[in-house]
KOLKOL-50339 format. One record per residue (C-alpha): residue number from 1; residue in three letters; chain; x, y, z. Coordinates in Angstrom, 3 decimals. Example, Ala and Ser with C-alpha at 12.3 -4.5 7.8 and 13.67 -1.06 7.14 Angstrom:
2
PT:1:ALA:A:12.300:-4.500:7.800
PT:2:SER:A:13.670:-1.060:7.140
***
This chain:
438
PT:1:MET:A:184.425:32.266:-217.650
PT:2:MET:A:184.572:28.752:-216.217
PT:3:VAL:A:187.072:28.310:-213.371
PT:4:VAL:A:188.236:25.214:-211.511
PT:5:VAL:A:190.386:25.399:-208.391
PT:6:GLY:A:191.199:22.234:-206.494
PT:7:LEU:A:193.611:19.914:-204.802
PT:8:SER:A:193.705:16.145:-205.085
PT:9:HIS:A:195.797:13.029:-204.641
PT:10:ARG:A:197.795:14.175:-207.661
PT:11:THR:A:198.951:17.442:-206.097
PT:12:ALA:A:198.694:17.149:-202.326
PT:13:PRO:A:199.700:14.444:-199.800
PT:14:ILE:A:197.087:13.028:-197.500
PT:15:GLU:A:198.427:15.127:-194.613
PT:16:MET:A:197.334:18.208:-196.550
PT:17:ARG:A:194.144:16.859:-198.157
PT:18:GLU:A:192.577:15.802:-194.882
PT:19:ARG:A:192.710:19.390:-193.629
PT:20:PHE:A:190.168:20.360:-196.271
PT:21:ALA:A:187.664:17.563:-195.752
PT:22:ILE:A:184.159:19.016:-195.546
PT:23:ALA:A:181.991:17.498:-192.844
PT:24:GLU:A:178.659:16.017:-193.858
PT:25:GLY:A:176.008:18.708:-193.972
PT:26:GLN:A:178.451:21.591:-194.515
PT:27:LEU:A:178.918:21.283:-198.264
PT:28:GLY:A:176.005:23.587:-199.082
PT:29:GLU:A:177.269:26.303:-196.759
PT:30:PHE:A:180.749:26.241:-198.289
PT:31:THR:A:179.329:26.225:-201.829
PT:32:LYS:A:177.223:29.271:-200.998
PT:33:SER:A:180.286:31.059:-199.623
PT:34:ILE:A:182.011:30.561:-202.976
PT:35:GLN:A:179.081:32.048:-204.896
PT:36:ARG:A:179.161:35.108:-202.631
PT:37:LEU:A:182.712:35.947:-203.720
PT:38:ASP:A:183.072:39.038:-205.873
PT:39:GLY:A:182.690:38.261:-209.560
PT:40:ILE:A:181.294:34.727:-209.088
PT:41:ASP:A:177.858:33.985:-210.569
PT:42:GLU:A:177.625:30.200:-210.171
PT:43:ALA:A:179.343:27.632:-207.956
PT:44:LEU:A:179.556:23.904:-207.347
PT:45:VAL:A:181.907:22.057:-204.965
PT:46:VAL:A:182.979:18.417:-205.257
PT:47:SER:A:184.367:17.008:-202.007
PT:48:THR:A:185.572:13.391:-201.832
PT:49:CYS:A:188.180:11.384:-199.977
PT:50:ASN:A:190.815:12.305:-202.538
PT:51:ARG:A:189.845:15.732:-203.805
PT:52:LEU:A:188.290:19.101:-203.094
PT:53:GLU:A:187.371:20.993:-206.246
PT:54:VAL:A:185.534:24.269:-206.705
PT:55:TYR:A:183.774:24.864:-210.041
PT:56:ALA:A:182.699:28.432:-210.651
PT:57:VAL:A:181.383:30.620:-213.453
PT:58:ALA:A:182.932:34.071:-213.152
PT:59:LYS:A:182.092:37.352:-214.787
PT:60:GLU:A:184.473:38.397:-217.546
PT:61:SER:A:185.158:41.555:-215.553
PT:62:ALA:A:186.245:39.525:-212.512
PT:63:CYS:A:189.914:40.030:-211.708
PT:64:SER:A:191.650:36.682:-211.028
PT:65:PRO:A:188.639:34.915:-209.433
PT:66:GLU:A:190.844:31.860:-208.832
PT:67:LEU:A:192.796:33.819:-206.208
PT:68:ALA:A:189.625:34.543:-204.221
PT:69:ILE:A:188.674:30.862:-204.420
PT:70:ILE:A:192.120:29.795:-203.198
PT:71:GLU:A:191.688:32.156:-200.250
PT:72:ALA:A:188.301:30.564:-199.450
PT:73:ILE:A:189.831:27.077:-199.593
PT:74:ALA:A:192.671:28.197:-197.328
PT:75:THR:A:190.156:29.551:-194.826
PT:76:LEU:A:188.285:26.234:-194.913
PT:77:GLY:A:191.452:24.342:-193.999
PT:78:LYS:A:192.655:27.029:-191.566
PT:79:GLN:A:195.807:27.437:-193.621
PT:80:ALA:A:197.702:30.408:-195.008
PT:81:SER:A:196.819:30.947:-198.662
PT:82:SER:A:200.543:31.072:-199.493
PT:83:ASP:A:200.890:27.504:-198.164
PT:84:VAL:A:197.805:26.278:-200.037
PT:85:ARG:A:198.969:27.656:-203.397
PT:86:ARG:A:201.738:25.050:-203.513
PT:87:PHE:A:199.168:22.267:-203.683
PT:88:VAL:A:196.242:23.624:-205.703
PT:89:TYR:A:195.706:23.585:-209.457
PT:90:THR:A:193.589:25.910:-211.550
PT:91:ARG:A:191.890:25.411:-214.887
PT:92:LEU:A:190.189:28.071:-217.001
PT:93:ASP:A:187.663:28.042:-219.847
PT:94:HIS:A:187.976:24.956:-222.078
PT:95:GLU:A:190.545:23.316:-219.788
PT:96:ALA:A:188.144:23.699:-216.866
PT:97:VAL:A:185.298:22.025:-218.752
PT:98:LEU:A:187.620:19.245:-219.958
PT:99:HIS:A:188.727:18.605:-216.383
PT:100:LEU:A:185.108:18.371:-215.197
PT:101:PHE:A:184.282:15.795:-217.898
PT:102:GLN:A:187.403:13.701:-217.233
PT:103:MET:A:186.982:13.836:-213.457
PT:104:THR:A:183.310:12.800:-213.651
PT:105:ALA:A:184.225:9.881:-215.918
PT:106:SER:A:186.767:8.739:-213.255
PT:107:LEU:A:189.754:9.297:-215.566
PT:108:ASP:A:191.304:11.532:-212.904
PT:109:SER:A:190.521:9.206:-209.981
PT:110:LEU:A:193.162:7.491:-207.888
PT:111:VAL:A:191.661:4.234:-209.160
PT:112:VAL:A:190.675:4.873:-212.777
PT:113:GLY:A:187.237:3.452:-213.480
PT:114:GLU:A:185.937:3.566:-209.909
PT:115:PRO:A:182.172:4.134:-209.895
PT:116:GLN:A:181.825:6.254:-206.744
PT:117:ILE:A:182.818:9.553:-208.359
PT:118:LEU:A:179.728:9.598:-210.580
PT:119:GLY:A:177.463:9.522:-207.529
PT:120:GLN:A:179.620:12.091:-205.746
PT:121:VAL:A:179.325:14.575:-208.620
PT:122:LYS:A:175.570:13.971:-208.713
PT:123:SER:A:175.373:14.699:-204.990
PT:124:ALA:A:177.412:17.880:-205.427
PT:125:PHE:A:175.103:18.986:-208.253
PT:126:GLU:A:171.981:18.295:-206.169
PT:127:CYS:A:173.485:20.159:-203.205
PT:128:ALA:A:174.315:23.193:-205.351
PT:129:SER:A:170.830:23.096:-206.860
PT:130:LEU:A:169.190:23.062:-203.424
PT:131:THR:A:171.534:25.788:-202.216
PT:132:GLY:A:170.699:27.971:-205.197
PT:133:THR:A:174.262:28.388:-206.482
PT:134:LEU:A:173.686:27.034:-209.983
PT:135:GLY:A:172.959:29.141:-213.038
PT:136:PRO:A:172.299:28.477:-216.717
PT:137:TYR:A:175.865:27.440:-217.515
PT:138:LEU:A:176.498:24.845:-214.791
PT:139:GLN:A:172.916:23.615:-215.107
PT:140:ARG:A:173.787:22.635:-218.666
PT:141:CYS:A:177.477:21.724:-218.287
PT:142:VAL:A:177.336:19.347:-215.296
PT:143:PRO:A:174.474:17.155:-216.621
PT:144:ARG:A:176.383:16.924:-219.914
PT:145:ALA:A:179.448:15.720:-217.976
PT:146:LEU:A:177.325:13.173:-216.110
PT:147:ALA:A:175.861:11.918:-219.383
PT:148:ALA:A:179.362:11.568:-220.837
PT:149:ALA:A:180.453:9.593:-217.773
PT:150:LYS:A:177.499:7.235:-218.168
PT:151:ARG:A:178.455:6.665:-221.793
PT:152:VAL:A:181.995:5.844:-220.708
PT:153:ARG:A:180.729:3.276:-218.211
PT:154:THR:A:178.362:1.609:-220.685
PT:155:GLU:A:180.459:1.800:-223.863
PT:156:THR:A:183.866:0.845:-222.440
PT:157:SER:A:185.258:-1.757:-220.039
PT:158:ILE:A:186.767:0.890:-217.788
PT:159:GLY:A:184.675:-0.305:-214.837
PT:160:ALA:A:185.125:-4.040:-215.395
PT:161:GLY:A:185.952:-6.153:-212.347
PT:162:ASN:A:186.675:-4.758:-208.899
PT:163:VAL:A:187.485:-1.099:-209.375
PT:164:SER:A:187.728:0.909:-206.168
PT:165:ILE:A:190.080:1.996:-203.428
PT:166:SER:A:188.551:-0.776:-201.326
PT:167:SER:A:189.328:-3.481:-203.875
PT:168:VAL:A:192.888:-2.190:-204.226
PT:169:ALA:A:193.228:-2.324:-200.436
PT:170:VAL:A:192.131:-5.970:-200.382
PT:171:ASP:A:194.549:-6.772:-203.216
PT:172:LEU:A:197.316:-5.232:-201.109
PT:173:ALA:A:196.303:-7.344:-198.100
PT:174:GLU:A:196.496:-10.473:-200.243
PT:175:GLN:A:199.948:-9.477:-201.481
PT:176:ILE:A:201.120:-8.977:-197.906
PT:177:PHE:A:199.861:-12.322:-196.627
PT:178:GLY:A:200.114:-14.333:-199.827
PT:179:ASN:A:196.995:-16.216:-198.799
PT:180:LEU:A:194.178:-14.737:-196.730
PT:181:SER:A:192.573:-18.082:-195.883
PT:182:GLN:A:194.221:-18.165:-192.447
PT:183:CYS:A:193.696:-14.475:-191.702
PT:184:GLU:A:191.072:-12.629:-189.722
PT:185:ALA:A:189.972:-9.310:-191.222
PT:186:LEU:A:188.282:-6.423:-189.460
PT:187:LEU:A:186.325:-3.660:-191.178
PT:188:VAL:A:186.186:-0.466:-189.137
PT:189:GLY:A:183.264:1.435:-190.627
PT:190:ALA:A:180.108:0.301:-192.392
PT:191:GLY:A:179.727:2.745:-195.241
PT:192:GLU:A:180.016:2.326:-198.987
PT:193:MET:A:183.782:1.807:-198.929
PT:194:ALA:A:183.555:-0.796:-196.180
PT:195:GLU:A:180.882:-2.679:-198.089
PT:196:ALA:A:183.044:-2.614:-201.239
PT:197:ALA:A:185.976:-4.000:-199.219
PT:198:ALA:A:183.782:-6.740:-197.794
PT:199:ARG:A:182.653:-7.769:-201.264
PT:200:SER:A:186.275:-7.832:-202.400
PT:201:PHE:A:187.264:-10.038:-199.467
PT:202:GLY:A:184.491:-12.448:-200.344
PT:203:LYS:A:185.207:-15.822:-198.770
PT:204:ARG:A:188.970:-15.428:-198.907
PT:205:THR:A:189.482:-14.841:-195.171
PT:206:ARG:A:189.066:-17.229:-192.263
PT:207:ALA:A:186.851:-14.698:-190.525
PT:208:LEU:A:185.518:-11.226:-191.270
PT:209:ARG:A:184.055:-8.861:-188.709
PT:210:VAL:A:182.505:-5.393:-188.851
PT:211:CYS:A:182.957:-2.759:-186.142
PT:212:ASN:A:181.008:0.467:-186.556
PT:213:ARG:A:180.049:3.374:-184.314
PT:214:SER:A:176.387:2.696:-185.094
PT:215:PHE:A:175.908:-0.934:-184.090
PT:216:ASP:A:172.668:-1.298:-186.060
PT:217:ARG:A:174.305:-0.131:-189.283
PT:218:GLY:A:177.301:-2.385:-188.669
PT:219:ALA:A:175.014:-5.339:-187.982
PT:220:ALA:A:173.075:-4.686:-191.195
PT:221:LEU:A:176.279:-4.783:-193.242
PT:222:ALA:A:177.465:-7.887:-191.390
PT:223:ARG:A:174.214:-9.704:-192.199
PT:224:ALA:A:174.425:-8.678:-195.845
PT:225:ILE:A:177.939:-10.088:-196.264
PT:226:GLY:A:177.780:-13.007:-193.850
PT:227:ALA:A:180.279:-11.507:-191.394
PT:228:GLY:A:180.453:-11.102:-187.628
PT:229:VAL:A:179.736:-7.816:-185.891
PT:230:ALA:A:181.356:-6.048:-182.936
PT:231:THR:A:180.371:-3.075:-180.819
PT:232:TRP:A:182.295:0.172:-181.103
PT:233:GLU:A:183.344:-0.098:-177.474
PT:234:SER:A:185.068:-3.408:-178.199
PT:235:LEU:A:187.275:-1.999:-180.982
PT:236:GLY:A:190.393:-2.237:-178.820
PT:237:HIS:A:189.722:-5.914:-178.112
PT:238:GLU:A:189.056:-6.621:-181.814
PT:239:LEU:A:192.582:-5.431:-182.569
PT:240:THR:A:194.009:-8.266:-180.497
PT:241:THR:A:192.610:-10.919:-182.855
PT:242:ALA:A:192.554:-9.311:-186.312
PT:243:ASP:A:195.418:-9.747:-188.764
PT:244:VAL:A:194.404:-7.045:-191.231
PT:245:VAL:A:192.241:-4.025:-190.478
PT:246:ILE:A:190.650:-1.846:-193.155
PT:247:ALA:A:189.495:1.490:-191.739
PT:248:SER:A:187.046:3.663:-193.664
PT:249:THR:A:184.923:5.699:-191.263
PT:250:SER:A:183.886:9.312:-191.831
PT:251:ALA:A:185.268:10.394:-188.459
PT:252:THR:A:187.233:13.636:-188.382
PT:253:GLU:A:189.522:12.396:-185.601
PT:254:PHE:A:191.677:9.280:-185.222
PT:255:VAL:A:189.548:6.314:-184.172
PT:256:ILE:A:192.506:3.945:-183.868
PT:257:THR:A:195.124:5.538:-181.634
PT:258:HIS:A:198.719:4.777:-180.769
PT:259:ASP:A:197.828:3.831:-177.189
PT:260:MET:A:194.999:1.548:-178.348
PT:261:VAL:A:197.270:-0.400:-180.682
PT:262:LYS:A:200.152:-0.517:-178.220
PT:263:LYS:A:197.847:-2.089:-175.652
PT:264:ALA:A:196.508:-4.614:-178.179
PT:265:ARG:A:200.043:-5.531:-179.274
PT:266:ARG:A:200.897:-6.848:-175.814
PT:267:GLU:A:198.133:-9.433:-176.138
PT:268:ARG:A:199.038:-10.430:-179.702
PT:269:ARG:A:202.214:-12.264:-178.653
PT:270:GLY:A:204.333:-11.076:-181.545
PT:271:ARG:A:201.816:-11.541:-184.359
PT:272:SER:A:201.997:-8.823:-187.012
PT:273:LEU:A:199.117:-6.406:-187.452
PT:274:PHE:A:198.436:-4.589:-190.723
PT:275:PHE:A:196.259:-1.492:-191.063
PT:276:ILE:A:195.026:-0.252:-194.432
PT:277:ASP:A:193.553:3.183:-193.798
PT:278:ILE:A:191.496:4.278:-196.810
PT:279:ALA:A:189.730:7.129:-195.029
PT:280:VAL:A:190.358:10.847:-195.520
PT:281:PRO:A:190.757:12.300:-192.936
PT:282:ARG:A:192.784:9.326:-191.739
PT:283:ASN:A:191.330:6.965:-189.140
PT:284:VAL:A:194.621:5.521:-187.876
PT:285:GLU:A:197.015:7.717:-185.949
PT:286:PRO:A:200.240:7.929:-188.035
PT:287:THR:A:202.524:7.095:-185.076
PT:288:VAL:A:200.941:3.618:-184.957
PT:289:HIS:A:203.346:2.711:-187.765
PT:290:LYS:A:206.267:3.143:-185.331
PT:291:ILE:A:205.074:0.288:-183.105
PT:292:ASP:A:207.070:-2.920:-183.584
PT:293:ASN:A:205.438:-5.463:-185.901
PT:294:VAL:A:202.620:-3.054:-186.772
PT:295:TYR:A:202.302:-1.646:-190.296
PT:296:VAL:A:200.077:1.150:-191.569
PT:297:PHE:A:199.209:1.868:-195.211
PT:298:ASN:A:197.083:4.833:-196.293
PT:299:VAL:A:195.578:5.756:-199.649
PT:300:ASP:A:198.800:7.387:-200.803
PT:301:ASP:A:200.631:4.092:-200.228
PT:302:LEU:A:198.408:2.271:-202.731
PT:303:GLU:A:200.051:3.948:-205.717
PT:304:HIS:A:201.817:0.833:-207.049
PT:305:GLN:A:198.627:-1.213:-206.889
PT:306:VAL:A:196.702:1.567:-208.575
PT:307:GLN:A:199.251:1.899:-211.370
PT:308:ALA:A:198.997:-1.787:-212.219
PT:309:ALA:A:195.188:-1.558:-212.374
PT:310:GLN:A:195.363:1.507:-214.609
PT:311:GLU:A:197.736:-0.153:-217.064
PT:312:ARG:A:195.231:-2.998:-217.480
PT:313:ARG:A:192.563:-0.447:-218.413
PT:314:GLN:A:194.613:1.675:-220.812
PT:315:ALA:A:192.594:0.701:-223.913
PT:316:ALA:A:189.350:1.509:-222.098
PT:317:CYS:A:190.807:4.852:-221.004
PT:318:ASP:A:191.678:5.735:-224.609
PT:319:LEU:A:188.128:4.949:-225.735
PT:320:ALA:A:186.742:6.936:-222.793
PT:321:ARG:A:188.712:9.992:-223.896
PT:322:THR:A:187.273:9.661:-227.393
PT:323:ILE:A:183.756:9.658:-225.945
PT:324:ILE:A:184.559:12.709:-223.826
PT:325:ASP:A:185.891:14.541:-226.895
PT:326:GLU:A:182.576:13.884:-228.667
PT:327:GLU:A:180.556:15.168:-225.725
PT:328:LEU:A:182.826:18.200:-225.332
PT:329:SER:A:182.317:19.063:-228.978
PT:330:ALA:A:178.545:19.050:-228.513
PT:331:HIS:A:178.885:21.168:-225.379
PT:332:ALA:A:181.175:23.644:-227.142
PT:333:HIS:A:178.602:24.000:-229.946
PT:334:TRP:A:175.981:25.004:-227.369
PT:335:SER:A:178.426:27.262:-225.526
PT:336:ARG:A:179.368:29.180:-228.664
PT:337:SER:A:175.697:29.720:-229.472
PT:338:LEU:A:175.410:31.807:-226.298
PT:339:GLY:A:177.222:34.592:-228.135
PT:340:VAL:A:174.452:35.110:-230.693
PT:341:GLN:A:171.505:34.609:-228.337
PT:342:PRO:A:171.195:38.281:-227.270
PT:343:THR:A:171.130:39.357:-230.930
PT:344:LEU:A:168.555:36.714:-231.840
PT:345:VAL:A:166.331:37.671:-228.899
PT:346:ALA:A:166.579:41.371:-229.739
PT:347:LEU:A:165.946:40.711:-233.444
PT:348:ARG:A:162.844:38.666:-232.715
PT:349:THR:A:161.546:41.181:-230.157
PT:350:ASN:A:162.141:44.123:-232.481
PT:351:THR:A:160.563:42.449:-235.511
PT:352:ARG:A:157.509:41.290:-233.608
PT:353:ALA:A:157.038:44.751:-232.117
PT:354:ILE:A:157.002:46.327:-235.602
PT:355:PHE:A:154.516:43.767:-236.949
PT:356:ARG:A:152.295:44.140:-233.884
PT:357:THR:A:152.263:47.942:-234.079
PT:358:GLU:A:151.075:47.814:-237.688
PT:359:LEU:A:148.488:45.142:-236.887
PT:360:GLU:A:147.055:47.075:-233.945
PT:361:ARG:A:146.856:50.270:-236.023
PT:362:THR:A:144.924:48.449:-238.735
PT:363:LEU:A:142.627:46.710:-236.218
PT:364:ALA:A:141.831:50.069:-234.649
PT:365:THR:A:140.767:51.595:-237.967
PT:366:ARG:A:139.944:49.682:-241.140
PT:367:LEU:A:139.457:46.293:-239.456
PT:368:LYS:A:137.878:47.378:-236.185
PT:369:HIS:A:134.719:45.466:-237.124
PT:370:LEU:A:136.497:42.056:-236.889
PT:371:SER:A:135.301:39.523:-234.357
PT:372:ALA:A:137.481:38.210:-231.528
PT:373:GLU:A:137.927:34.969:-233.453
PT:374:ASP:A:139.176:36.815:-236.542
PT:375:ARG:A:141.525:38.950:-234.440
PT:376:ALA:A:142.978:35.764:-232.891
PT:377:ALA:A:143.543:34.359:-236.379
PT:378:LEU:A:145.463:37.507:-237.333
PT:379:GLU:A:147.584:37.191:-234.176
PT:380:GLN:A:148.453:33.641:-235.149
PT:381:MET:A:149.283:34.777:-238.681
PT:382:LEU:A:151.595:37.451:-237.229
PT:383:ASP:A:153.535:34.861:-235.187
PT:384:SER:A:153.849:32.606:-238.222
PT:385:ALA:A:155.074:35.485:-240.378
PT:386:VAL:A:157.716:36.480:-237.809
PT:387:ASN:A:158.979:32.903:-237.605
PT:388:LYS:A:159.255:32.560:-241.378
PT:389:TRP:A:160.788:35.998:-241.812
PT:390:LEU:A:163.505:35.306:-239.221
PT:391:HIS:A:164.168:31.665:-240.067
PT:392:ARG:A:167.077:32.310:-242.403
PT:393:PRO:A:168.830:34.987:-240.251
PT:394:THR:A:168.448:32.761:-237.196
PT:395:THR:A:169.904:29.730:-238.976
PT:396:ALA:A:172.793:31.768:-240.412
PT:397:LEU:A:173.713:33.236:-237.026
PT:398:LYS:A:173.627:29.844:-235.294
PT:399:GLU:A:175.701:28.208:-238.019
PT:400:ALA:A:178.271:30.996:-237.789
PT:401:ALA:A:178.388:30.575:-234.024
PT:402:ALA:A:179.012:26.851:-234.422
PT:403:ARG:A:181.971:27.660:-236.696
PT:404:GLY:A:183.267:30.233:-234.225
PT:405:SER:A:182.957:33.055:-236.770
PT:406:SER:A:179.784:34.900:-235.789
PT:407:GLN:A:181.158:38.315:-234.832
PT:408:ALA:A:180.935:39.971:-238.277
PT:409:LEU:A:177.460:38.562:-238.957
PT:410:VAL:A:176.213:39.680:-235.523
PT:411:GLU:A:177.451:43.228:-236.160
PT:412:ALA:A:175.882:43.268:-239.636
PT:413:THR:A:172.539:42.007:-238.303
PT:414:GLU:A:172.470:44.628:-235.560
PT:415:ALA:A:173.313:47.379:-238.046
PT:416:LEU:A:170.854:46.306:-240.765
PT:417:PHE:A:167.916:45.721:-238.423
PT:418:SER:A:168.686:48.486:-235.900
PT:419:VAL:A:168.934:45.905:-233.135
PT:420:GLU:A:170.244:46.879:-229.707
PT:421:ALA:A:170.995:43.623:-227.929
PT:422:GLU:A:171.693:43.302:-224.223
PT:423:LEU:A:175.255:42.167:-224.606
PT:424:PRO:A:177.300:39.891:-222.323
PT:425:GLU:A:180.098:41.735:-220.571
PT:426:SER:A:182.717:40.272:-222.906
PT:427:ARG:A:180.886:41.816:-225.918
PT:428:GLN:A:180.701:45.165:-224.167
PT:429:GLU:A:184.444:45.028:-223.607
PT:430:GLY:A:185.211:43.829:-227.134
PT:431:GLY:A:185.642:40.155:-226.305
PT:432:GLU:A:186.252:37.683:-229.112
PT:433:GLU:A:183.177:36.287:-230.821
PT:434:GLY:A:180.854:38.302:-228.595
PT:435:ALA:A:180.296:35.467:-226.095
PT:436:VAL:A:181.094:34.955:-222.497
PT:437:ARG:A:184.021:32.538:-222.597
PT:438:HIS:A:183.283:29.133:-221.098
***
């Protein structure tokens, strides 16, 4: 059974989401802790600025695995599970797979069409692979979702133009000032989001500077975009000259504090200062917004801008959903075939064993004079005969599985050929169609 448990910008405010941010290097450890939960066979965790989602494959016998996952998420955020339940969502079976495909294709992103989520899911998949928490189902399902997302990006215009939180932040800055040509902008951070913001600013500002904890990384970004660079220690001074500040560091604590801004305000002589904090956890202390003539916007405040961008991409979104439906259909075909695999394996093993027993008996008596070359030819003939003999039953079982009506044929095959398959738990418990539900 496929299970998704998560919280995102759709269900939880930033004050709650930032409590569950996973520090760099700790994703593998948390993913492994999910797989260790009772009844969980496979696990993958996607952690981004706007979501934390746990994808798991649970045994059919597992009792409410989503509750154990919620408890693990609550422990991560040092929250009571009763408080966390108000903000999380769960998806099971087909709905879980559908959510994975839509999320990977950026249809569930704050900014629909943003390209970062594809790389983030890839990173989560690679982390789970290295950690050893993937199994046959997620190893097939996640790459299929990634392939569907790539189709969406190449076959639709969903990613046309500037599509990111950073570009939305710059659009907001332009709305605030009307014209950025007389403004000085400061980027606090030098990561992917800061670079995207810089590209969105382009040449629209009078001056653009980069301030990053690692000076070398900040200087590299500044050179790439033709901006100035400042040391981390001079951040307070930079706030005295900037008009708009976009903060996007990966820090887990506030890097722009109330006292820092209050001190800078005295030197600004009444000029307004705007912060657009697109980091999660937040970089700007929330009380900064209470300082006179200082305004703070976070990712949750970009909703109006995001809505306008999404409306412009509605046709592309509709086409993207059509593509996802096609890919889901192909995935479902494979998933249903899992129900007949144990019978097919047992049928082939049983048939080959019978043929081999008869061949070995004959080789030991009437044909014991045959050379090694002749014996090898008989072995090859045996394999060919098994393949031809089982071709029709194999095809019939797979076709029935694709239609979702394989149960009767599986039972007939097992009875007629005296096959004892190693059944999935759902078959042992009388589950529909004899397959583990995914």
